[in-house]
C-alpha angles and dihedrals in degrees: 000000000000093000095044090049090055098040101046111355084238093298104140093191098055123125121193127220086257091054095253110153143209136357097328094033099236123182111233092239091052091049092050090052089052099047146326118299122176094212140351087260089069085076089069090063106094095214092055096039094049093045093052095037092051090049090052093047090050091050090052091048089054093045091053096042095248095306103147095195092055091043094053091045089053093047089055105033100020133261095265092056092045092051089053090051090050090051099041111021118017112092103151134094094184103095096218092050091043092056089052089056092063101114099208110077091208092054093043090053091043092056092046093050093049090052088050090051091047092053093052094044089051089050092050100042103031096034092228113165102192134061089240090096089062091058090066090052092064096087105193102142094130127038104220111209104169 
């Protein structure tokens, strides 16, 4: 929900300036690599977009050993760019400082806004009243340096 909120504000017919489509803002070439789509317009169908977008997000989570900050950075800026940041720039294990090391302002804000969304969705759906639940969302168990 947090990612969809940030990507499309729940507008299933949206197209970005980069030609990403639908709720999870998938590029047609990314969607084709994830599964069969008959046409680019299939990405406007929520059931297809969410299925493929969730698959892609899961693949990125696996690629980045469960590190949500790296995963979200890769979803926004691409996995190749994120790998280069891990290798050349990222030097922090503290999640708040790590987010500030993201060199692209757009990606840095994207990650921050998804964490904001995540906090409020946890508050709404799990009825948590403290920010302690957010702490568990910062998955930094492994420091990926590939």
